[in-house]
Phi, psi and omega in degrees: 000146179280314176229166180212132174240156178216137170217112180046043176101348177265136184245155172172167170307144181306320183292343178260355185274140174231161175228150179294144180296336180273008167303125181297346171295330181285329181267317195241346194064032187277079185186176175225161180216169163210170187198149177201190181242154171244139176228134186055036184057029171240131185278125183285131177056037185299317182301311184294321177293319179291324173301314178299318182297314184290329180292313182299318181300314180298323179294333176262013173062047169269142171253109186276139184270023181214159173276172173297317179300318177298321178291316180297323177294318177299317180297314182295325182285330172294312179305322180295340184276339185271137188298319187294140173288334184243114182228153170266124185250119185232136175212145180214163175224140174238166191274048169088185183240122183193154176306153187296120175201134187292326185288158184296138176273163182267068184222165174281167181275164177248138181242126181249140168222138176220134177236136176210154178292132171216128178301147172301129186292156180271102184296341185271353179293143178270141184249165171239134183239169167228166176251146181219130174305127181279104178252017180285167180296168186266036174225052186286352174291345178262131178272074187278163176281350182280090193243020185294320173304319177292326173297317181288325176294325179295321178295317175304313182299316180296318183292334181274357178071030180249184186254332188196157176246137175263120174281143178218146175247099188067240181266357189269123175280135181250283182206189175256176185295330185227010188197178175261159180229134182223171179226153170249128176220125179051042179076008185245137173273118174250130183210146182299136182297159182279071172254193186287358181272344180226159166286134178285081187300137176296315177297326177297314177300319177295324180295315180299311184298318181286332175296317181289325177295327181272005183065027174270127180303148180230130176237103182267068177229153178303151177225157184266168183296326176296333178290324180298320183282334183254004183293157175292323174210148175244134188243133171245130182229142176199179176301326178269338184230086194301319182196081188259131180279163186235138180259332193209138173226128183046043178076002178258132178295140176221164173068199177085007184261346180222058185297326181289323180287323178296318183291325177300315179294317179301311185296318181296318181289320176298320180295318173300319177298316184294320184297323188271341184240359180090163184283000000 
């Protein structure tokens, strides 16, 4: 199969799949999701992504009808059915199907899964960014379906001819619209702590772990916009972009002062991906 979808036990090509209009994801974005990549039909960091998914679901008081192992088995079986070796693996759960009412319905949850071919991203590509005032709600740690602020920031980014937007609250840098952002300064990796202002990115956690493995100091404290612009390197990390350097923010050149250190991190993270998903 070229693509594969799943909705509450029904399978099919994505173009053939439908969902009920009364699914609460349609009215309220009342759900949570997670996503990662598969290479050689092996899902990268599956345990970590499923753990985060279950944590997000618990924070929104979802009762999931399967265990973590059952979900991982289902995702693995689906990935094996898609022809492409390189896939984007996305899954979500919504709070059931019911007439529109803000209060929780007395129904079971709906589970969505979608797989489609996507080439493994090039970690070594340099990016261009913009900054956007962070006006999102204060539960950024939940990977919720409520992504309208991210959508609006993504549109601003596209119109600016850039690759990603860096959110900030006043002078405080938080994360990006689709990823986490960190900086290298004087041989130290600095990244926002995993509080309610940011999503606890799996790639961010890997970046921190690999930095420690390489004896690079790690400082998990908030940093300001001026530190972003004067950093030795600015790093964007996500499931698709493990450790990507940045050349420009708001039209101003940034980074490029610690290319060897950045390359060491990129090589180590790329090797980890290869080791866990096969050559």
